[in-house]
C-alpha positions in Angstrom: 1.6 -23.3 -4.1 2.2 -26.3 -1.8 2.6 -24.2 1.3 -0.6 -22.3 0.5 -2.4 -25.6 0.4 -0.8 -26.8 3.6 -1.9 -23.6 5.4 -5.4 -24.1 4.1 -5.5 -27.6 5.6 -4.1 -26.3 8.9 -6.7 -23.5 9.1 -9.4 -26.1 8.7 -7.9 -28.4 11.3 -6.5 -25.9 13.9 -8.3 -22.6 13.2 -5.1 -20.6 12.4 -5.5 -17.5 10.3 -2.4 -16.9 8.3 -1.0 -14.0 6.2 2.0 -14.7 4.0 4.0 -12.6 1.5 6.4 -14.1 -1.0 8.3 -13.7 -4.3 9.5 -16.0 -7.0 13.2 -16.8 -7.4 12.8 -17.2 -11.2 10.2 -16.0 -13.7 7.5 -18.6 -13.5 4.2 -19.2 -15.3 1.3 -20.5 -13.1 -1.7 -21.9 -14.9 -5.2 -21.5 -13.4 -6.7 -24.7 -12.2 -9.1 -25.0 -15.2 -6.7 -23.9 -17.9 -5.5 -26.2 -20.6 -1.7 -26.8 -20.6 -1.8 -26.7 -24.4 -2.9 -23.1 -24.3 0.6 -22.2 -23.1 1.5 -21.8 -26.7 -0.7 -18.6 -26.7 2.1 -16.9 -24.8 5.5 -17.6 -26.5 7.3 -15.0 -24.4 7.2 -17.3 -21.4 7.9 -20.5 -23.3 11.2 -21.1 -21.4 9.9 -20.3 -17.9 9.2 -23.0 -15.3 5.5 -24.0 -15.2 3.2 -24.7 -12.2 -0.5 -25.1 -11.9 -2.4 -23.4 -9.1 -5.3 -24.9 -7.1 -7.3 -21.7 -7.8 -8.9 -20.7 -11.0 -8.4 -17.7 -13.3 -5.9 -17.0 -16.1 -2.2 -17.7 -16.2 0.1 -15.4 -14.3 3.8 -14.7 -15.1 5.3 -14.3 -11.7 8.5 -12.1 -11.7 8.7 -8.5 -10.5 5.8 -8.8 -8.2 4.6 -9.2 -4.6 2.5 -12.3 -4.0 0.3 -12.5 -0.9 -1.6 -15.4 0.6 -4.4 -15.2 3.2 -5.9 -18.3 4.9 -8.9 -17.9 7.2 -10.7 -20.6 9.2 -14.5 -20.7 9.1 -15.7 -21.7 12.5 -18.4 -21.2 15.2 -21.1 -20.4 12.6 -18.9 -17.7 11.0 -19.7 -17.7 7.2 -17.4 -15.5 5.3 -18.7 -13.5 2.3 -16.2 -14.2 -0.4 -16.8 -10.9 -2.1 -16.2 -9.1 1.2 -12.8 -10.7 1.4 -11.9 -9.6 -2.2 -13.0 -6.0 -1.3 -11.2 -5.9 2.0 -7.9 -7.0 0.4 -8.1 -4.8 -2.6 -9.4 -1.7 -0.8 -6.6 -1.9 1.7 -4.1 -2.3 -1.1 -5.5 0.8 -2.9 -5.2 2.9 0.4 -1.6 1.6 0.9 -0.6 2.5 -2.7 -2.0 6.0 -2.2 0.3 6.4 0.8 3.2 5.5 -1.5 2.2 8.0 -4.2 0.4 5.5 -6.5 -3.2 6.3 -7.6 -5.1 3.1 -8.1 -8.8 2.2 -8.3 -11.0 -0.8 -8.5 -12.4 -2.0 -11.8 -16.1 -1.5 -12.1 -18.7 -3.6 -14.0 -18.6 -1.2 -17.0 -14.8 -1.5 -17.3 -14.8 -5.3 -17.0 -14.0 -7.3 -20.1 -16.8 -9.7 -20.8 -16.2 -13.2 -22.2 -16.7 -13.1 -26.0 -16.9 -15.8 -28.7 -13.1 -16.3 -28.7 -12.9 -16.8 -24.9 -10.9 -14.9 -22.3 -7.3 -13.9 -22.7 -4.7 -16.5 -21.6 -3.0 -14.2 -19.0 -4.8 -13.1 -15.9 -3.5 -9.6 -16.1 -5.1 -9.2 -19.6 -8.5 -9.9 -18.0 -10.4 -7.2 -16.2 -13.1 -8.3 -13.8 -15.0 -6.2 -11.3 -12.9 -5.6 -8.2 -9.5 -5.9 -9.8 -7.0 -3.1 -9.0 -6.2 -0.8 -11.8 -3.6 1.9 -12.4 -4.2 4.1 -15.5 -6.7 1.5 -16.7 -4.1 -1.4 -16.5 -4.6 -4.2 -14.1 -1.9 -4.4 -11.5 -3.5 -6.7 -8.9 -5.9 -9.5 -8.9 -6.9 -12.3 -6.5 -8.3 -15.9 -6.6 -9.9 -18.1 -4.0 -10.2 -21.7 -3.0 -12.7 -22.8 -0.3 -12.9 -25.9 1.8 -15.7 -26.7 4.2 -14.1 -24.9 7.2 -11.5 -22.6 5.7 -10.8 -20.3 2.7 -7.6 -19.4 0.9 -7.2 -16.2 -1.1 -4.0 -15.4 -2.9 -3.0 -12.8 -5.5 -0.3 -10.8 -7.2 0.7 -7.2 -7.3 2.6 -6.3 -10.5 5.4 -4.0 -9.4 7.3 -3.9 -12.8 7.2 -5.4 -16.2 8.9 -8.7 -16.9 10.9 -9.6 -19.9 8.8 -12.8 -20.0 5.6 -10.8 -20.2 6.6 -7.6 -22.1 3.0 -6.7 -22.8 2.1 -6.2 -19.2 3.2 -2.9 -17.6 3.6 -2.8 -13.9 3.4 0.1 -11.4 6.9 1.2 -12.3 6.1 1.7 -16.0 2.7 3.2 -15.4 3.7 5.7 -12.7 7.5 6.0 -12.7 7.4 4.9 -9.1 9.5 1.9 -8.3 8.3 0.1 -5.2 10.3 -2.6 -3.5 8.4 -5.7 -2.5 9.4 -5.3 1.1 8.5 -1.6 1.1 4.9 -2.4 -0.1 4.6 -5.4 2.3 5.7 -3.4 5.4 3.1 -0.7 4.6 0.3 -3.0 3.6 0.5 -5.7 6.2 -0.8 -3.7 9.2 -3.5 -2.0 7.2 -4.7 -5.3 5.7 -4.9 -6.9 9.2 -7.0 -4.0 10.3 -9.4 -4.3 7.4 -9.8 -8.0 8.0 -10.2 -7.8 11.7 -8.3 -11.0 12.2 -5.3 -11.8 14.3 -3.1 -13.1 11.5 -0.2 -15.4 12.3 2.8 -14.4 10.2 5.0 -17.3 11.4 2.8 -20.3 11.3 4.1 -21.4 8.0 7.6 -21.7 9.4 6.8 -24.6 11.8 8.7 -27.9 11.2 5.5 -29.9 10.9 4.0 -27.6 8.3 7.2 -27.5 6.3 7.3 -31.4 6.3 3.7 -31.5 5.2 4.4 -28.9 2.5 7.3 -30.9 1.1 5.0 -33.9 0.7 2.3 -31.9 -1.0 4.9 -30.4 -3.3 6.4 -33.7 -4.2 3.1 -35.5 -4.7 1.1 -32.7 -6.3 2.5 -29.4 -7.5 5.8 -30.7 -8.7 4.2 -33.7 -10.3 3.7 -33.7 -14.1 0.3 -35.5 -13.6 -1.0 -32.4 -11.8 0.6 -29.8 -14.1 -0.4 -31.4 -17.3 -3.7 -32.8 -16.1 -5.7 -30.6 -18.6 
Protein backbone atom coordinates (compact mmCIF):
# COMPACT_ATOMS: atom_id res chain seq x y z
CA UNK A 1 0.00 0.00 0.00
CA UNK A 2 2.82 2.40 0.85
CA UNK A 3 4.69 1.64 -2.37
CA UNK A 4 1.56 2.28 -4.43
CA UNK A 5 1.23 5.69 -2.79
CA UNK A 6 4.91 6.47 -3.33
CA UNK A 7 4.57 5.64 -7.03
CA UNK A 8 1.49 7.87 -7.26
CA UNK A 9 3.50 10.77 -5.85
CA UNK A 10 6.39 10.01 -8.21
CA UNK A 11 4.08 9.95 -11.22
CA UNK A 12 2.79 13.38 -10.33
CA UNK A 13 6.28 14.78 -9.75
CA UNK A 14 8.29 13.01 -12.47
CA UNK A 15 5.75 11.78 -15.05
CA UNK A 16 6.65 8.08 -14.70
CA UNK A 17 4.01 5.51 -15.69
CA UNK A 18 4.44 2.34 -13.64
CA UNK A 19 3.02 -1.18 -13.73
CA UNK A 20 3.59 -3.42 -10.73
CA UNK A 21 2.47 -6.95 -9.84
CA UNK A 22 2.72 -8.36 -6.35
CA UNK A 23 1.45 -10.99 -3.91
CA UNK A 24 1.01 -11.16 -0.15
CA UNK A 25 3.29 -13.20 2.11
CA UNK A 26 0.47 -13.88 4.60
CA UNK A 27 -3.33 -13.84 4.23
CA UNK A 28 -4.18 -10.18 4.91
CA UNK A 29 -7.43 -8.23 5.11
CA UNK A 30 -7.41 -4.77 3.53
CA UNK A 31 -10.20 -2.37 4.42
CA UNK A 32 -11.47 0.12 1.88
CA UNK A 33 -10.71 3.74 2.74
CA UNK A 34 -14.28 4.50 3.89
CA UNK A 35 -15.00 1.24 5.73
CA UNK A 36 -15.48 1.10 9.47
CA UNK A 37 -12.89 -0.94 11.36
CA UNK A 38 -15.70 -2.21 13.60
CA UNK A 39 -17.30 -3.92 10.59
CA UNK A 40 -14.46 -6.42 10.59
CA UNK A 41 -16.62 -8.46 12.96
CA UNK A 42 -18.83 -9.18 9.94
CA UNK A 43 -16.17 -11.56 8.62
CA UNK A 44 -15.04 -13.87 11.45
CA UNK A 45 -13.10 -16.18 9.10
CA UNK A 46 -10.40 -13.51 8.72
CA UNK A 47 -10.38 -12.41 12.37
CA UNK A 48 -6.80 -13.61 12.93
CA UNK A 49 -5.37 -12.13 9.72
CA UNK A 50 -3.20 -8.98 9.67
CA UNK A 51 -5.15 -5.83 8.83
CA UNK A 52 -4.34 -2.83 6.62
CA UNK A 53 -6.40 0.04 5.23
CA UNK A 54 -6.16 1.00 1.57
CA UNK A 55 -6.16 4.55 0.26
CA UNK A 56 -8.81 3.49 -2.29
CA UNK A 57 -12.47 2.84 -1.62
CA UNK A 58 -14.58 -0.27 -1.98
CA UNK A 59 -15.14 -3.32 0.17
CA UNK A 60 -12.65 -5.30 2.21
CA UNK A 61 -10.38 -7.75 0.36
CA UNK A 62 -8.86 -10.92 1.76
CA UNK A 63 -5.51 -11.09 -0.04
CA UNK A 64 -4.17 -14.62 -0.24
CA UNK A 65 -4.19 -16.80 -3.36
CA UNK A 66 -4.31 -13.94 -5.82
CA UNK A 67 -2.35 -11.70 -8.14
CA UNK A 68 -2.46 -8.02 -7.25
CA UNK A 69 -1.65 -5.37 -9.84
CA UNK A 70 -0.97 -1.65 -9.57
CA UNK A 71 -0.95 0.89 -12.42
CA UNK A 72 0.12 4.50 -11.90
CA UNK A 73 -0.27 6.97 -14.77
CA UNK A 74 0.77 10.63 -14.92
CA UNK A 75 -1.73 13.17 -16.23
CA UNK A 76 0.18 15.85 -18.10
CA UNK A 77 0.20 18.15 -21.14
CA UNK A 78 -3.55 18.49 -21.11
CA UNK A 79 -4.09 14.72 -21.08
CA UNK A 80 -7.26 13.96 -19.12
CA UNK A 81 -7.80 10.28 -18.50
CA UNK A 82 -11.31 8.88 -18.58
CA UNK A 83 -11.37 6.78 -15.42
CA UNK A 84 -13.95 4.37 -16.82
CA UNK A 85 -11.74 3.84 -19.86
CA UNK A 86 -8.93 2.74 -17.57
CA UNK A 87 -11.18 0.22 -15.80
CA UNK A 88 -12.32 -1.15 -19.15
CA UNK A 89 -8.83 -1.39 -20.62
CA UNK A 90 -7.49 -3.32 -17.64
CA UNK A 91 -10.44 -5.67 -17.35
CA UNK A 92 -10.83 -6.25 -21.10
CA UNK A 93 -7.15 -7.12 -21.40
CA UNK A 94 -7.46 -9.49 -18.44
CA UNK A 95 -10.46 -11.26 -19.98
CA UNK A 96 -8.56 -11.77 -23.25
CA UNK A 97 -5.54 -13.10 -21.36
CA UNK A 98 -7.64 -15.52 -19.33
CA UNK A 99 -9.21 -16.79 -22.55
CA UNK A 100 -5.72 -17.61 -23.85
CA UNK A 101 -5.22 -19.65 -20.66
CA UNK A 102 -8.47 -21.57 -21.09
CA UNK A 103 -10.60 -19.53 -18.67
CA UNK A 104 -13.87 -18.04 -19.92
CA UNK A 105 -14.59 -14.74 -18.19
CA UNK A 106 -16.87 -11.78 -18.84
CA UNK A 107 -17.62 -8.33 -17.51
CA UNK A 108 -20.50 -7.74 -15.13
CA UNK A 109 -23.21 -5.69 -16.79
CA UNK A 110 -25.66 -3.26 -15.21
CA UNK A 111 -28.38 -5.89 -14.90
CA UNK A 112 -26.12 -8.32 -13.02
CA UNK A 113 -24.77 -5.65 -10.66
CA UNK A 114 -25.92 -5.84 -7.06
CA UNK A 115 -27.64 -2.60 -6.06
CA UNK A 116 -27.20 -1.17 -2.58
CA UNK A 117 -30.18 -2.09 -0.45
CA UNK A 118 -31.49 -1.06 2.96
CA UNK A 119 -28.91 -3.23 4.74
CA UNK A 120 -26.01 -1.73 2.82
CA UNK A 121 -23.37 -3.47 0.70
CA UNK A 122 -21.60 -6.71 1.66
CA UNK A 123 -18.43 -6.27 3.73
CA UNK A 124 -16.18 -8.09 1.24
CA UNK A 125 -15.40 -6.57 -2.15
CA UNK A 126 -15.72 -9.93 -3.92
CA UNK A 127 -19.29 -10.28 -2.66
CA UNK A 128 -20.18 -7.01 -4.39
CA UNK A 129 -20.90 -7.02 -8.11
CA UNK A 130 -20.61 -3.70 -9.93
CA UNK A 131 -20.70 -3.04 -13.65
CA UNK A 132 -17.29 -3.78 -15.18
CA UNK A 133 -16.13 -6.35 -12.62
CA UNK A 134 -14.69 -9.55 -14.10
CA UNK A 135 -16.85 -12.65 -13.58
CA UNK A 136 -16.35 -16.37 -14.06
CA UNK A 137 -19.52 -18.46 -13.86
CA UNK A 138 -21.30 -15.43 -12.31
CA UNK A 139 -18.72 -15.18 -9.50
CA UNK A 140 -16.50 -12.10 -9.23
CA UNK A 141 -12.84 -12.99 -9.69
CA UNK A 142 -11.37 -9.53 -10.35
CA UNK A 143 -12.12 -5.96 -9.39
CA UNK A 144 -10.29 -2.64 -9.26
CA UNK A 145 -10.28 0.65 -7.39
CA UNK A 146 -8.80 4.06 -8.11
CA UNK A 147 -7.30 7.05 -6.37
CA UNK A 148 -6.68 10.26 -8.25
CA UNK A 149 -4.42 13.19 -7.53
CA UNK A 150 -4.32 16.42 -9.52
CA UNK A 151 -1.70 15.16 -11.99
CA UNK A 152 -1.67 11.36 -11.57
CA UNK A 153 -3.95 8.38 -11.06
CA UNK A 154 -3.50 5.05 -9.29
CA UNK A 155 -5.55 1.98 -10.11
CA UNK A 156 -4.97 -1.30 -8.34
CA UNK A 157 -6.90 -4.52 -8.10
CA UNK A 158 -6.91 -8.23 -7.34
CA UNK A 159 -7.42 -11.38 -9.38
CA UNK A 160 -8.67 -14.27 -7.26
CA UNK A 161 -6.75 -17.35 -8.38
CA UNK A 162 -8.01 -19.76 -5.72
CA UNK A 163 -10.09 -19.84 -2.56
CA UNK A 164 -8.51 -18.88 0.76
CA UNK A 165 -9.14 -20.66 4.05
CA UNK A 166 -9.61 -17.16 5.50
CA UNK A 167 -12.42 -16.45 3.01
CA UNK A 168 -13.99 -19.86 2.35
CA UNK A 169 -17.12 -18.40 0.79
CA UNK A 170 -15.25 -16.91 -2.17
CA UNK A 171 -14.33 -19.39 -4.93
CA UNK A 172 -11.44 -18.48 -7.20
CA UNK A 173 -10.60 -19.42 -10.75
CA UNK A 174 -9.31 -22.83 -9.60
CA UNK A 175 -12.58 -23.81 -7.92
CA UNK A 176 -14.79 -22.36 -10.66
CA UNK A 177 -12.98 -23.85 -13.65
CA UNK A 178 -10.62 -26.55 -12.41
CA UNK A 179 -7.73 -24.57 -13.92
CA UNK A 180 -4.96 -23.66 -11.50
CA UNK A 181 -3.09 -20.60 -12.70
CA UNK A 182 0.20 -19.60 -11.11
CA UNK A 183 0.52 -15.89 -10.43
CA UNK A 184 3.69 -15.63 -12.53
CA UNK A 185 2.01 -17.46 -15.38
CA UNK A 186 -0.86 -14.98 -15.47
CA UNK A 187 1.48 -12.01 -15.08
CA UNK A 188 3.76 -13.04 -17.95
CA UNK A 189 0.80 -13.41 -20.32
CA UNK A 190 -1.11 -10.36 -19.15
CA UNK A 191 1.64 -7.75 -18.86
CA UNK A 192 2.39 -7.23 -22.61
CA UNK A 193 -1.29 -7.26 -23.54
CA UNK A 194 -2.13 -4.77 -20.79
CA UNK A 195 0.63 -2.39 -21.93
CA UNK A 196 -0.73 -2.64 -25.46
CA UNK A 197 -4.28 -1.83 -24.36
CA UNK A 198 -3.11 1.18 -22.37
CA UNK A 199 -0.75 2.50 -25.01
CA UNK A 200 1.77 3.60 -22.38
CA UNK A 201 5.45 2.85 -21.94
CA UNK A 202 5.14 1.32 -18.48
CA UNK A 203 8.23 1.27 -16.27
CA UNK A 204 8.41 -2.09 -14.48
CA UNK A 205 11.53 -1.21 -12.47
CA UNK A 206 10.86 2.31 -11.16
CA UNK A 207 9.66 1.01 -7.80
CA UNK A 208 13.06 -0.59 -7.14
CA UNK A 209 15.04 2.65 -6.99
CA UNK A 210 16.72 3.43 -3.67
CA UNK A 211 15.05 6.83 -3.33
CA UNK A 212 11.56 5.43 -3.86
CA UNK A 213 12.16 2.60 -1.43
CA UNK A 214 13.32 5.10 1.21
CA UNK A 215 10.20 7.21 0.64
CA UNK A 216 8.06 4.07 0.80
CA UNK A 217 9.51 3.06 4.16
CA UNK A 218 8.63 6.48 5.58
CA UNK A 219 5.05 6.35 4.24
CA UNK A 220 4.63 2.82 5.57
CA UNK A 221 5.88 3.79 9.02
CA UNK A 222 3.93 7.03 9.27
CA UNK A 223 0.70 5.93 7.60
CA UNK A 224 -0.13 2.39 6.56
CA UNK A 225 1.55 0.67 9.51
CA UNK A 226 0.18 3.20 12.01
CA UNK A 227 -2.88 2.30 14.07
CA UNK A 228 -4.19 5.86 13.70
CA UNK A 229 -4.59 5.22 9.98
CA UNK A 230 -5.91 1.67 10.18
CA UNK A 231 -8.42 2.38 12.96
CA UNK A 232 -9.36 5.86 11.84
CA UNK A 233 -12.97 4.84 11.15
